[in-house]
C-alpha positions in Angstrom: -30.9 -38.7 22.6 -28.8 -36.6 20.0 -27.5 -33.3 21.7 -25.5 -32.7 18.6 -21.8 -31.4 18.9 -20.2 -29.8 21.5 -16.9 -27.8 20.7 -13.8 -28.6 22.8 -13.4 -25.2 23.7 -16.8 -25.2 25.5 -15.7 -27.9 28.0 -14.7 -26.8 31.7 -11.1 -28.4 32.2 -11.2 -29.2 35.8 -15.1 -30.0 36.1 -18.0 -31.6 34.5 -19.8 -29.4 32.0 -23.8 -29.6 32.4 -25.8 -28.9 29.5 -29.2 -27.0 30.0 -31.7 -29.3 30.9 -34.3 -30.4 28.3 -37.9 -31.1 28.5 -39.7 -34.2 27.2 -42.6 -36.3 27.9 -43.4 -39.7 27.6 -47.2 -39.9 26.3 -49.2 -43.2 26.2 -52.7 -43.6 24.6 -54.5 -46.3 25.4 -58.0 -47.7 23.4 -59.5 -48.4 26.9 -58.9 -47.7 30.6 -55.5 -49.5 31.4 -52.4 -49.2 34.0 -49.0 -49.2 32.6 -45.6 -49.5 33.7 -42.0 -48.6 32.1 -38.7 -49.5 32.5 -35.5 -48.0 30.7 -32.7 -49.5 29.2 -29.5 -48.0 28.2 -28.3 -48.6 24.8 -25.0 -46.9 25.3 -24.4 -48.4 28.7 -20.8 -49.1 28.1 -20.3 -45.3 27.3 -20.9 -43.7 30.8 -18.3 -41.5 32.2 -17.9 -42.8 35.9 -18.5 -40.4 38.7 -21.0 -37.6 37.0 -23.4 -35.6 39.3 -26.8 -34.2 38.2 -27.9 -30.8 39.5 -30.1 -29.8 41.2 -30.5 -33.3 42.5 -27.2 -34.0 43.4 -27.8 -37.8 42.5 -24.7 -39.9 41.7 -24.6 -43.7 40.9 -23.9 -45.2 37.6 -27.3 -46.6 37.9 -29.1 -43.2 37.6 -27.7 -42.2 34.2 -27.1 -43.5 30.8 -24.1 -43.5 28.2 -23.5 -40.3 25.7 -20.7 -42.2 23.2 -17.1 -42.2 23.4 -14.2 -40.5 21.5 -11.4 -42.8 21.0 -12.8 -45.4 23.4 -13.0 -42.7 26.1 -16.5 -42.1 27.4 -17.5 -38.4 27.2 -20.3 -38.2 29.7 -23.7 -39.1 30.6 -27.4 -38.0 30.9 -30.1 -38.6 33.5 -34.0 -38.3 33.3 -35.5 -36.3 36.3 -38.7 -37.0 37.2 -41.7 -34.6 36.7 -45.3 -35.0 37.9 -47.1 -37.8 36.2 -50.7 -37.5 35.1 -53.5 -40.0 34.1 -56.4 -38.5 32.0 -54.8 -34.9 33.2 -55.0 -35.7 36.9 -51.9 -35.5 38.7 -50.5 -38.7 40.4 -47.9 -40.2 42.6 -44.7 -41.4 40.8 -44.3 -45.3 41.9 -41.1 -47.6 41.7 -41.0 -51.2 42.0 -37.9 -53.7 41.4 -37.6 -57.5 41.1 -36.4 -57.9 44.3 -39.4 -55.9 45.9 -42.3 -56.0 43.8 -44.6 -53.8 45.8 -45.1 -50.2 44.4 -43.7 -47.5 46.7 -42.3 -43.9 46.1 -38.9 -43.9 44.7 -35.9 -42.4 46.7 -34.4 -40.8 43.9 -35.6 -38.2 41.4 -33.9 -39.9 38.6 -35.2 -42.6 36.5 -33.0 -45.6 36.9 -32.0 -48.6 34.4 -34.2 -51.7 34.2 -34.9 -53.8 35.6 -36.7 -51.2 37.8 -39.7 -50.1 36.4 -42.1 -47.1 37.3 -45.6 -46.3 37.2 -48.2 -43.8 38.8 -51.1 -43.8 40.6 -53.0 -42.1 43.8 -50.9 -43.8 46.3 -48.5 -47.0 46.8 -51.4 -49.1 48.2 -53.5 -48.5 45.4 -50.8 -48.9 42.6 -50.8 -47.8 39.3 -54.0 -46.3 38.2 -55.7 -47.1 34.8 -56.4 -44.4 32.4 -56.9 -43.7 28.5 -54.2 -41.2 28.6 -51.0 -41.2 30.5 -48.2 -38.7 30.4 -45.0 -38.4 32.3 -42.9 -35.6 32.0 -38.9 -35.7 32.4 -36.0 -33.2 32.1 -33.1 -34.6 30.5 -30.0 -33.6 32.4 -26.6 -34.3 30.4 -23.1 -33.6 31.6 -19.6 -33.9 29.8 -16.7 -35.3 32.1 -13.8 -33.0 32.8 -12.1 -31.9 29.4 -8.7 -33.1 31.1 -10.1 -36.5 30.8 -10.9 -36.5 27.1 -8.6 -37.2 24.1 -7.7 -33.9 22.6 -7.6 -35.2 19.2 -10.6 -33.4 17.7 -12.3 -30.2 18.2 -15.7 -31.4 18.5 -17.3 -34.1 20.7 -20.6 -35.7 19.0 -22.9 -36.2 22.3 -25.2 -39.1 21.7 -27.2 -41.0 23.9 -29.7 -43.9 23.3 -32.2 -45.5 25.7 -35.4 -47.6 25.3 -38.6 -47.4 26.9 -40.3 -50.5 27.1 -44.0 -50.1 28.3 -46.1 -52.8 30.0 -49.8 -53.0 30.5 -50.6 -54.2 33.7 
């Protein structure tokens, strides 16, 4: 997720600076009805700034956001993927989650998409699990934040804001 460059003058000195949220949608087209699940892997996991809070959800926890790069070895921030309402063949569905230690589908407690090995899908409910469809859509909001300017190196006028995640999609 390339969010461009950010001027050092735009950063809050004592608190994190939040970017306006950006809408993105994961779209999956199948040649025949199929249920799917996905997991997200952080390509810059070692560049997450600690202690960020993502509003309006208020969620914290480094497993709930992804890295945005470094400046002189210092992590500049992070971004989270806030959950929207998924659909299957244009019908709204319930968002579902499972983990390796609990393979039962359930409603997630967080409104943020976590790092793999947690995986996600959607369906009518937890009991029925993921629904088969020919077209799946999962809207999300990218919520990015930069750590307080006082915690960043002052060796530059701009900071390149660049996160990277991989969506692994699996047919069920």
